[in-house]
VOTIPA-694234 format. One record per residue: residue in three letters; z, x, y of N, C-alpha, C in turn. Coordinates in steps of 0.05 Angstrom, whole numbers, plus 5000, padded with zeros to 4 digits. Last residue first. Example, Ala and Ser with C-alpha at 12.3 -4.5 7.8 and 13.67 -1.06 7.14 Angstrom:
! residues 2
SER514252574955514352734979515752585001/ALA515652644886515652464910515652644934/
This chain:
! residues 375
GLN468352155077466352065097467651925120/THR471752275037472052425062469952345083/LEU470151964994472951935004473352075031/VAL464952134982465451864991468151835005/GLU465852664966463952604987464452334999/SER469252644922470352744948468452684971/PHE466152484878468052294890468952384918/ASN462652774847461852724875463852554891/GLU464852834797463653064810463053024839/ARG466752364778468652574782467452824796/ASN463051874817463951994792465752234798/ILE459951324846462051524848462851614821/VAL454451094879455451144852457451374854/LYS452750624925454150884922455350894894/VAL447750294961448950344935450250614934/VAL447049775007447250065004448750114978/PRO443749174981446049334990445449634992/ASN440948654979439748904989441949094999/TYR442448154959444048274980442948534992/LYS438747974919440047784937441247914962/GLU437148424892435148254905436348074925/LEU442048634873440348794890438348624905/PHE443948214840445448294864443648444883/THR439948194800440747954815442148024842/LYS440048684777437748614793438448374811/PRO445949074775444648824768442448754788/LEU444949784770446149554783444549304777/HIS445950254724443850064732445149814744/VAL447250914712448250674725445850504733/LYS448651344658446551214674447650954686/VAL453451854657452851574650450751464669/ASN454852344675452352324660451652044651/PRO459852344698457552364716454852334701/ASN464951924680462952104669460452114687/TRP467451534711468751794707466651994698/LYS464551124759464351214732465651494730/ILE463550584799465350804794465350884765/GLU459450344849459850354820461450604814/TYR459349944906460350194894460650154864/ALA455349704957456249664930456949934918/THR455649425021455649675005456749614978/ILE452049065069453649055045453349315030/ASN451648795134451249025116453149015093/LYS452848415170450948335149450448565129/GLY459248645179457148475191455448375168/SER460448955124460749015153458548875167/THR463648955061461848825080462448925108/THR463849234995464949205022462749085040/VAL465749224927463749134947465149114974/PHE466149494863467349474890465149414910/ASP463649434812466449504814467649434842/ILE459748894789459849134807462749184814/GLU456748594732459148654748458548904766/GLN455248074686454248284704456448334724/GLN456947644656458447894653457148124669/GLN454847164668453547314646454647594643/THR457446994711458346874686456947004662/THR458447594750457147344743458147234717/ARG462047934802461547884774460147614770/TRP464848424845462748214840462248184811/PHE470548534886468948604864466848374860/TYR471848744955471648544934470548684908/GLY475648915015473648944995473848744973/PHE479348765053477849025058475649065038/SER480148115078479948295055478348545062/GLY482248105147481747965121481648175099/VAL479848645177480748375184480148205159/SER481749335171480249105162481548845173/SER484449805181482649705202481149455195/PRO487549895134488849885161487049765183/MET483649905090485449685095486649675123/LEU480650375085479450145097481449925105/LYS484050785062482150845083481250595099/LYS486850535022488250685043486550735067/ALA482350344993484250165005485750295028/LEU480250824973478650664992480350455007/GLU484450954939483851124961482150984982/ALA484050524903486450554919485950734943/ILE479050634881479350384897481950394914/ILE480251124855478251114876478650864893/PHE484350964818484751184837482751164860/ASN481850564788484150504804484550714826/GLU477850894764477050664781479350584799/PHE481051224733479451344755478551124774/LEU483050834698484850994714483351114738/HIS478450644672480050464689481850614708/GLY477151134646475250994663476650804682/ILE481651274615480851444638478851304657/ASP484151064572483950894596482851044620/GLN484751424532482851214527482351044552/ARG485452124542486251854550484051654543/ILE484652654535485052494511485752204517/ALA483952884586481852934565482252754541/VAL488552784616486152634621484152654598/PRO494652784577492552924592490052754594/GLU499352244585497752414568495552544585/PHE502951904607502452154621500852344604/ALA505251294609502751424600502151664617/GLY509150904616509851154603507451304593/ILE508150464646507450444618507950704603/VAL510050644696510850374686510350354656/ALA507451124704510351124698511250864686/ASN502350954717502751104692505751114684/ARG503550714767502350564745502850694719/ILE505251154796507150934791506050764767/GLY500351434797502751554785504851344778/VAL496951114827496551124797498851264783/ASP498750684876499050954867498850964837/TYR497350154884496950344906497150634897/PHE494049854828496449984839495750164863/TYR490349244828490449534826493049634838/TYR487448664800489648794813489649094807/LYS482548154813483348394799485648514814/GLU480647464807482047684820482447914801/SER476446914825477747084805478847324820/SER472246504842475146504846476546654823/LYS466846564831467746524858470746534863/ILE461746884799464446794796465746794823/GLU455046654804457146834813459846714808/ASN450846304791452346424769454446624778/ARG448846114841449845924821451646064800/LEU451346404900449346414879450546254855/ASN455346394940454546144927451946164910/THR456846884953455546724974454146484961/SER462447284935460547074928459446944953/PHE467047714904465047684925462947474917/SER473847604887471047624878469247564902/GLY479148034911477947774904475047814897/LEU483948494891481148464900480248184892/ARG490648644911488648484896485948524908/PHE495649154898493948984916491848844899/LEU502449384889499649344881498249164901/VAL506849524920506549644894503649614885/PHE508249294969506349524969506349674942/SER510948834971512549074971510849324966/GLN507048454966508448474992510248724993/GLU505548514912503648564934505148624960/LEU510248354887509148624882507148704903/LEU510547824905512648024912511648314909/ARG506147614879506147624908508347814918/ILE507847644826505547804835505447834865/TYR511947274829512647554823510247734831/ARG509046794838511046894858511647184854/GLU505946764792504646784818506646894839/ILE510046694754508246924753506946964780/THR512246204771513946444770512146694770/LYS507845864764509045904791510746154792/ASN506945874708505045984727506146044754/ASP512846054669510945864681509145994702/ALA513246524615514146414640512046224651/ASN511946924576513646684570514846574595/CYS508347314583511047364593512947134588/LEU503747094559504747354551507647404558/ASN503146624588503646614559504846874549/SER502246834639504446654635505246644605/LEU497647124631500047264638502547094633/GLU494146704621494646904600497147054606/ASN494346444671495146304646495746494624/ILE492246824705495046744708496046604683/SER488147344689488547054685491546994686/VAL484347824721487047744713487147444711/GLN479348284702480148034715482747934703/SER480948984705480148744690480848504706/GLY483149414732480249404729479149164714/ILE489049414695487649504719484649504713/GLN492349234654489849084659488449174685/MET497049494649495149524626492449404633/ALA499649324694498949614692496949654669/LEU500448794680498648854702497749154701/ALA504348884641501848744634499748804655/LYS508549114670507149264649504549144641/VAL509748684703508948934715507449104694/LEU511448304664509148254681508048514693/LYS516048524643513748484626511248444642/GLU519248514690518548774678516148744659/PHE519747954696518548114717517548384705/VAL522447804650519747694655518247874675/LEU527248054660525648134637522748044639/PRO529047794707528248074708526648164684/LYS529147244734528247314707527247604706/LYS530547184786532347074766531547134737/VAL530847554843529247514819531047424796/ASN532347584899533747414880531947344855/GLU530347944934528847694930529947514907/TRP533548384937532948244961531547974957/LYS534448564883536648534902535948344925/PHE529448594859531648434847533848364867/ILE526948944894525948674892528148494879/ASP530049424887529749294913528949004911/LYS529649514830532149484844531849334870/TYR523749484814525949324803528349294822/LEU519949804838519149564823521449374817/ASN522450234865520550064878520149794864/ASP526150454828527050374855525050174867/ASN522950544783525250374781526150274808/ALA519150884805518250634793520650444791/LEU522351324820520951164840520150894829/GLU523951504769525951414789524651244810/ARG519051644748520651444734522751334753/LEU517452044785515951794783517551574769/LEU521152444775521052324801519652054800/ILE519852584721522652494728522552334755/LYS514552744727515252524710517952404717/GLU514653194764513252944770514152704753/GLU516553694767518553484764517253204767/GLY512154014773513954074750515953854746/PRO512254014844510854044819512654134797/ASN513953704893515753814873514253834846/ASN510453464929511953694938513753824917/VAL508553024901506653234909508153494916/VAL513252724897511852814873510053044879/ASP514352614950516352754934515052874909/PRO509652304965510252564977512252734960/TYR505352044915507852014930508752294940/TYR500452054887500652184914503252124929/GLY499352184816499052044841499752204866/TYR499452364764501952354778501752224806/LEU494252334740496652294724499152224741/LEU490752424781490352184764492752134747/ARG492552914800493052674817492652414801/ASN490753244759493553224764494252974780/GLU485253184766486453084741489553064744/LEU484553404819483953124812485353034787/ASN485153914838487553774831487053484822/LYS480154084855481254204830483654044820/GLN479953804903478053734881479153844855/GLU483754094932484353814924482353714903/GLU481254594937483854574924484354284915/ILE476754454967476454564940479054534924/LEU478954255016477354084998477254194970/ASN485854445027482954465033481454305012/THR491354215052490554455037487654525044/HIS491153815091493553975088492954235073/ASN486353555086487053675112489453855110/VAL486953385033484853575040485453715067/MET491153025041491653265025489453475030/GLU488452635070490752765082491353025067/THR484652475031483852605057486052745070/PHE487852244991486252484985485452625011/SER494252065019491452015011490052275005/LEU500951875002499052055013496251995003/PRO502451155002502751424993500651615005/PHE501950815067501550835038502451115029/MET503750375118503750645109503750655078/LYS501249985170501949995142501650285132/TYR503549765233502249975217503149945188/THR503049385293503849395265502149605250/TRP506049295355503849425341504749465312/LYS508348685387508648915369505949035361/ARG508048195411509948385422510148645406/GLY505047805388504147905414505948115426/THR510647585353507747535358507047635386/LEU515847645336514647855352511647825356/PRO517047175305518547245330517247445348/GLU512847225263512947015282514547075307/ASN513947745237511347655247511447445269/ILE519147835218518247955243515747825254/GLU520147595169522047545191520947625218/ASN516047775137516347485140518147425164/ALA516848325140514448215151514847915156/LEU521848405112521548465140519148325153/ASP520748215059522948115075522348155104/PHE516248465042516448185035518748055050/SER517048995055515648835074515748535068/SER521349425050521049175035519648975052/SER521849825086520749895060520349645042/GLY520549875154521549705133520249775106/THR522350085220521050135194522249945174/ALA521250025289522649925266520949995241/ILE522250235354520750295330522350205306/ILE522050055422523250005396521250085374/GLN523050405482521250345461522750285435/PHE526250165543525850345520523950225500/ARG525349855590527550055589527050265567/SER521749465585521149665605523149895605/LYS524249145547521849295539521049505560/LEU528948835549529149115555526549275549/ALA528148295536529848365558529548645568/ASP524648305493523948145517525648215541/HIS527348645456524748715467524248565493/ILE532048355442532248615455529648685469/ILE529747885421531647865443531748135458/LYS526548105379525347955401527147945425/LEU530448315345528748495359527248355382/LYS532547815328534248005343532648215358/LEU528347595300529347455323531047645340/GLY527947995258525647925276526647795302/ILE532748015230532048235247529748165266/ASN536147695199534747575221533747795241/GLN540148245177539547955175538247855201/ILE537648855158539148715179538248425180/ARG534349105124537149065115538748895134/GLN529649205148529748965132532648905122/ALA529749705171530649485187530949225171/GLU529650255159530350065139531349805152/ASP531150475226530050535200531250335179/ILE529850415288531450265269530150295242/VAL530050775347528950765320530850615302/LEU528650745413530650645394529250615367/ILE527651165468526551065442528850985424/ARG530351345512527951195517526851065491/ASN537451375528535151415510532751235517/HIS541951275557539851415571537351455554/ALA543650685522544450865544542051005556/VAL543950385477541750575479542250775501/ILE548550085489548450245464546250465467/SER547249815536549550005536549350195512/ASN543149505519542749675542544849895543/PHE545749215481543949425472543149605495/LYS548948875514550249045493548349275485/SER545148615545547048795558548348985538/ALA542548305506541048505521542948705533/THR545948215443545348135471543948365485/VAL547548015379545648165395545448045423/ASP551848105332551847955357550048105377/GLU550248425290551348165284551347985309/PHE548648935299546648725302547748445296/LEU552949255288551949245315550149015320/ALA553249195232555249065249554349045278/THR548949515216548749225212550849075228/THR551250005232548849905245548549605241/ALA555550065197556050055225553649945241/ALA552950095147554549855153555149835183/ASP546450315140549150385149550650135158/ASP541350175129543050235106545950295114/GLY538850125177539849885166541549935141/THR540250625225539050555199540450305188/LEU538150915287539850745272538550685245/TRP537451395336536651325309538851145297/LEU534851485399537151395385536351285358/CYS531951995438531651805416534351745404/ASP531152405474531552135485531251925464/ASN529652915464532552865467533152595477/ARG524853135416525552965439528552925440/GLY525053395369524453565393524953405419/ASP522052895330523853125332523053305355/LEU517852515329519852495350521852735352/LEU514252615287513252515313515252555335/ASP517352775245515152945253514152875281/HIS520552315242521752575249519652765259/LEU516651955225517851915251519352175260/LEU515252165175513252135196514552115223/THR520152095148519052365153516952365175/THR520351545145522351685161521351965168/LYS515751455112516051325139517951485156/GLY514351615060514551805081514751695109/VAL514851305016512051385023512051575047/GLN519851115000519151394994516251465000/ARG518250434991520250644993519050914986/ALA512250205024514050225002516150445007/GLY511849965092510950125070513050135048/PHE510749865162511349765136510549965115/ILE512949945226511650095204512649985178/VAL512149725291513249655265511649795244/ILE513849785358512249905336513649855310/ALA513549345414515049465392512949585372/LYS510349515477510649355453512249505432/GLY510049875518510949615524511149425501/SER508850385505506650225514507449945521/LEU511750805482512450715510510150545522/LEU506650995438509351025447509650945477/LYS501450985421502550735429505450755439/ALA500151495405498651385428499951125438/GLU503251545359503851705383502551595408/ILE500351225325503051145333503751295359/GLY495651545319495551265329498151165339/SER497652025299496352025325496151745336/LYS499851865248501451985269500151955296/LEU496851675205497951485224499151605249/SER495852115173493652015191494651815211/ARG500852625171499852355163497852255183/LYS501753275147501053105170499852845160/ILE507253425109504353385108503553185130/ILE512453865107511453635121508353635120/MET516654065057514054115069512953865081/
């Protein structure tokens, strides 16, 4: 079952525009399915995949005349799993510069910590870049309807939004465990030469247990029995491979604001639950507040991150433990989000924040969450 992705129209508008199209995203978020949905029916597409030894051999010696011959009459060249090809950025630059008027290059990469580092500099000014995430609440509302997706909230909090998981009810736990292993361990171990896999696995579980909390690198180092540099490197790999993302602290130099702290959230709560083996029903979970917070902030990330310059959002906290879950800025306008699973909890935002920033305030709970996510 193909679920229409919000990226489709934007990519479609850029086809044959004279720049390469690069799509980053974790494994199994639907990059290949999106391109098939976009391009199937055309008879002018050549598909190559970096998983194929014959494709990697083609790219060992790249020349414009060679690829002009390979592409032949086709107008679109798709290179799926492009991160598997050594020095792919420089090779795409050679092809693009010589043949951009001949055909469109589309490259996908599931391990952006490899592909992005190689592509950004060689293709500066020569590419359109898109980030693809697991399915979003809004995409599912468009696929089914609002009422159906509201009813599915507790299911989504347990199993998340990976396309395979959504499309195969009853098999969620098996699929998520496989996805967690593929995303968190196999690819990163293989491509980034992780020398301490046990430390890495401990770190991922520790971060999964600390969603919604400030993260201390020193504490993580002690917990995982590793030095700070190793912990920081492994966290960076998890970010670059679209497993998790960070929120920095919001501050404009009020004396008691915390200025350099971070929280981490998983792009998909199903992956988070799989990491720690936590699939208990929502009604008996002790972590439902943090889980719901991760779900909402991840949905806001999917919505805001593609169009943001710099950070898409922050959290706010003072040394007196006053806190706001999520803060966004747009020019001089500031929006503060408080996220509570229980709609009956009274929310009182810190007076310090309200007086200093005069924000728009949005309180999100399980009864009104859809209003914010579909705005």
